[in-house]
C-alpha positions as CSV (number, residue, x, y, z in Angstrom):
1,M,-5.5,-21.9,-46.8
2,N,-7.9,-19.2,-47.8
3,P,-7.1,-16.1,-45.6
4,R,-10.7,-15.2,-45.4
5,S,-11.6,-18.5,-43.6
6,A,-9.1,-18.1,-40.7
7,D,-10.1,-17.2,-37.1
8,Y,-8.0,-16.0,-34.2
9,E,-8.3,-19.2,-32.1
10,S,-7.1,-21.4,-35.0
11,A,-4.9,-18.9,-36.6
12,A,-1.5,-20.4,-35.5
13,L,-0.7,-21.0,-39.2
14,P,2.7,-19.9,-40.4
15,L,2.5,-17.7,-43.5
16,P,4.3,-18.6,-46.7
17,M,7.8,-17.0,-47.0
18,S,6.8,-15.2,-50.2
19,I,3.9,-12.9,-50.7
20,N,3.5,-14.4,-54.2
21,N,2.3,-17.6,-52.6
22,K,-0.6,-15.9,-50.9
23,E,-4.1,-15.6,-52.2
24,Y,-3.8,-11.8,-52.4
25,S,-1.1,-9.8,-54.1
26,T,-0.4,-6.3,-52.7
27,E,-2.5,-4.9,-55.6
28,E,-5.4,-7.2,-54.9
29,F,-5.4,-6.4,-51.2
30,Q,-5.2,-2.6,-52.0
31,K,-8.4,-3.0,-54.1
32,I,-10.1,-4.8,-51.2
33,L,-9.2,-1.9,-48.9
34,K,-10.7,0.6,-51.4
35,L,-13.9,-1.4,-51.5
36,H,-14.2,-0.8,-47.7
37,N,-14.4,3.0,-48.4
38,L,-11.3,3.8,-46.4
39,S,-9.4,7.0,-46.7
40,D,-6.2,7.1,-48.8
41,K,-4.2,7.7,-45.6
42,T,-5.8,4.6,-43.9
43,I,-5.2,2.5,-46.9
44,K,-1.5,3.4,-46.8
45,I,-1.3,2.5,-43.1
46,Y,-3.0,-0.9,-43.7
47,M,-0.8,-1.6,-46.7
48,R,2.3,-1.1,-44.6
49,C,0.8,-3.4,-41.9
50,Y,0.0,-6.0,-44.6
51,K,3.6,-5.9,-45.9
52,L,5.0,-6.3,-42.4
53,F,2.6,-9.2,-41.8
54,T,3.4,-11.1,-45.0
55,D,7.1,-10.5,-44.6
56,S,7.1,-11.7,-41.0
57,N,6.4,-15.4,-41.6
58,L,4.6,-15.4,-38.2
59,S,1.3,-16.8,-37.2
60,V,-1.5,-14.3,-36.7
61,N,-1.2,-14.8,-33.0
62,D,2.5,-14.2,-32.8
63,Y,2.4,-11.3,-35.2
64,I,-0.2,-9.4,-33.1
65,L,1.6,-10.2,-29.9
66,N,5.0,-9.0,-31.3
67,N,3.6,-5.8,-32.8
68,K,3.3,-2.5,-30.9
69,N,0.7,-1.0,-33.2
70,K,-2.0,-3.5,-32.4
71,R,-5.1,-1.5,-33.4
72,N,-4.1,-0.8,-37.0
73,N,-2.7,-4.3,-37.5
74,I,-5.8,-5.9,-36.0
75,A,-8.0,-3.7,-38.2
76,M,-6.0,-4.8,-41.3
77,L,-6.2,-8.5,-40.3
78,K,-10.0,-8.2,-39.7
79,I,-10.3,-7.2,-43.4
80,L,-7.9,-9.9,-44.5
81,Y,-9.6,-12.6,-42.4
82,T,-13.2,-11.7,-42.4
83,N,-14.2,-13.9,-39.4
84,L,-11.1,-13.2,-37.3
85,N,-12.4,-13.5,-33.8
86,I,-10.4,-10.9,-31.9
87,K,-11.3,-7.7,-30.2
88,F,-9.5,-4.4,-30.3
89,P,-7.4,-3.8,-27.2
90,K,-9.3,-1.5,-24.8
91,R,-8.0,2.0,-24.4
92,H,-7.9,3.3,-20.8
93,F,-9.7,6.6,-20.7
94,K,-7.3,9.4,-19.9
95,P,-8.9,12.8,-19.6
96,K,-7.4,15.3,-21.9
97,L,-6.1,18.4,-20.2
98,L,-6.3,21.4,-22.6
99,P,-4.4,24.6,-22.3
100,N,-6.3,27.5,-20.7
101,K,-6.6,30.9,-22.3
102,E,-3.5,32.3,-20.6
103,Q,-1.4,29.4,-21.8
104,L,-2.8,29.8,-25.3
105,R,-1.9,33.5,-25.3
106,T,1.6,32.7,-24.1
107,F,2.2,30.1,-26.8
108,Y,0.7,32.4,-29.5
109,N,2.9,35.3,-28.5
110,A,6.0,33.0,-28.6
111,L,5.2,31.8,-32.2
112,P,7.1,33.3,-35.1
113,E,5.0,36.1,-36.6
114,Q,4.3,34.4,-39.9
115,Y,2.7,31.4,-38.2
116,K,0.3,33.2,-35.8
117,P,-2.5,33.4,-38.4
118,M,-2.1,29.6,-38.9
119,F,-2.5,29.1,-35.1
120,L,-5.6,31.2,-34.9
121,T,-7.2,29.7,-38.0
122,L,-6.7,26.2,-36.8
123,A,-8.1,27.0,-33.4
124,E,-11.1,29.0,-34.8
125,S,-12.0,26.4,-37.5
126,G,-11.3,23.0,-35.9
127,L,-9.8,21.7,-39.1
128,R,-6.8,19.4,-39.5
129,I,-3.5,21.0,-40.8
130,G,-3.6,19.2,-44.1
131,E,-7.3,20.3,-44.7
132,L,-6.4,24.0,-44.0
133,L,-3.3,23.9,-46.2
134,D,-5.3,22.5,-49.1
135,A,-8.6,24.4,-48.6
136,D,-10.3,27.1,-50.6
137,I,-10.8,30.3,-48.6
138,D,-13.9,32.4,-49.1
139,K,-12.8,35.7,-47.5
140,T,-16.1,37.4,-48.1
141,N,-17.9,34.9,-45.9
142,K,-14.8,33.9,-43.8
143,M,-15.5,30.4,-44.9
144,I,-13.0,27.6,-45.3
145,I,-13.9,24.9,-47.9
146,P,-11.8,21.7,-47.5
147,K,-11.3,19.3,-50.3
148,S,-13.5,16.2,-50.2
149,H,-12.7,13.2,-48.0
150,N,-13.4,9.7,-49.1
151,G,-13.2,7.9,-45.7
152,Q,-15.8,6.4,-43.5
153,T,-15.3,8.8,-40.5
154,K,-14.4,12.0,-42.4
155,H,-16.5,14.3,-44.4
156,S,-16.0,17.7,-45.9
157,W,-18.5,20.3,-44.9
158,V,-17.3,23.8,-44.3
159,S,-15.8,25.7,-41.4
160,F,-15.2,29.3,-40.6
161,Y,-12.7,31.7,-39.0
162,V,-12.9,34.9,-37.0
163,T,-9.5,36.6,-37.3
164,E,-8.7,38.2,-40.7
165,F,-5.4,37.1,-42.4
166,D,-3.6,37.9,-45.6
167,S,-2.7,34.3,-46.6
168,I,-1.9,30.9,-45.2
169,P,1.9,30.5,-45.2
170,K,3.3,27.9,-47.5
171,I,4.4,25.1,-45.2
172,T,4.1,21.3,-44.9
173,V,2.3,19.4,-42.2
174,D,5.6,18.2,-40.8
175,G,7.0,21.7,-41.1
176,L,4.2,23.2,-39.0
177,N,4.5,20.5,-36.4
178,H,8.2,21.3,-36.1
179,V,7.5,25.0,-35.6
180,F,5.0,24.2,-32.8
181,L,7.5,21.8,-31.2
182,K,10.2,24.5,-31.2
183,T,7.8,27.0,-29.8
184,S,6.7,24.5,-27.1
185,K,10.3,24.1,-25.9
186,K,10.8,27.9,-26.0
187,C,7.8,28.8,-23.9
188,G,7.4,25.7,-21.8
189,I,3.8,25.0,-22.9
190,K,3.2,21.9,-24.9
191,I,0.8,22.5,-27.8
192,N,0.8,20.9,-31.2
193,P,-1.4,21.9,-34.2
194,H,-3.8,18.9,-33.8
195,L,-4.5,19.9,-30.2
196,L,-6.1,23.1,-31.5
197,R,-9.0,20.9,-32.8
198,S,-9.8,20.0,-29.2
199,V,-9.5,23.6,-28.1
200,F,-12.0,24.5,-30.8
201,A,-14.4,21.7,-29.8
202,R,-14.1,22.8,-26.1
203,E,-14.9,26.5,-27.0
204,M,-17.9,25.5,-29.2
205,A,-19.2,23.2,-26.4
206,L,-18.9,26.0,-23.9
207,K,-21.0,28.1,-26.2
208,G,-23.7,25.4,-26.3
209,V,-23.2,24.3,-29.9
210,Q,-24.7,20.8,-30.5
211,P,-22.1,18.0,-30.9
212,Q,-23.2,17.1,-34.5
213,Y,-22.3,20.6,-35.6
214,V,-19.0,20.6,-33.8
215,D,-18.3,17.3,-35.7
216,A,-19.3,19.0,-39.0
217,F,-17.0,21.9,-38.5
218,C,-14.2,19.5,-37.6
219,G,-14.8,17.4,-40.7
220,R,-16.1,14.4,-38.8
221,T,-19.0,12.2,-39.7
222,P,-21.8,12.6,-37.1
223,Q,-22.2,9.5,-35.0
224,S,-25.9,9.2,-34.4
225,V,-28.6,8.3,-36.9
226,L,-30.6,11.4,-35.9
227,A,-27.6,13.7,-36.6
228,R,-26.7,12.1,-39.9
229,H,-30.2,12.1,-41.4
230,Y,-32.1,14.9,-39.7
231,S,-29.6,17.7,-39.3
232,D,-29.1,20.5,-41.8
233,F,-25.4,20.9,-42.7
234,S,-25.8,23.5,-45.4
235,P,-23.2,26.3,-45.5
236,E,-25.9,28.8,-44.6
237,V,-26.9,27.0,-41.4
238,L,-23.4,26.2,-40.4
239,K,-22.5,29.9,-40.8
240,E,-25.4,31.0,-38.7
241,I,-24.4,28.5,-35.9
242,Y,-20.8,29.5,-36.1
243,E,-21.5,33.2,-35.9
244,K,-24.0,32.8,-33.1
245,A,-21.4,30.9,-31.0
246,G,-19.0,33.9,-31.3
247,I,-15.9,31.9,-30.1
248,K,-12.8,33.8,-28.9
249,I,-9.7,31.7,-28.6
250,L,-7.4,34.1,-26.8
251,S,-9.8,36.1,-24.7
């Protein structure tokens, strides 16, 4: 059966034992994912899901029901079976509680000295760890220029920072996450590097910065048509907006 003609209600069809018997090889399905303009990271996730699915010999129904990571697997299956009639599971809204200024200062002071610039730069720029580690730094303009993204929800504009630093320490994403985990245990305040993006967004919102520009600093594609087509995201405009906000993470 052509995978593209299946739907969820009638998808109780066992898959062949071998991937070689399917319409798509791993290479072919990877090409299909690339045509959907997905990021390299998302493609890797979907390819892992695809391999688990094809190795499982389960029907679509049973595979979804037996898999904990439902959202990524459903997203992958919706590409494999283009008329798959199944909705993503609803996520219950859980308000995010962010650390206050005192907690941020306590955590910052507990960090090893060499990682304090990384903490401040992440919190002042809103960037992801990998973006910052791989970015070009324009110290004259205090501008951070991430490498380009190729995903649907990510885009590379520029962001900025406030606190001067000599250099970004050489560390991996996992390495920095480990440093933050150890520091969290040490001081009793749970903060990970990714959480600093939310701290940045909060501080910018409190300063009245419009959401589309907060998204731009954070490397996210603006959601509204108005923001995408009628907002100026030039480095000059972003710099003016950033400096006018004058955010201070620790005070």
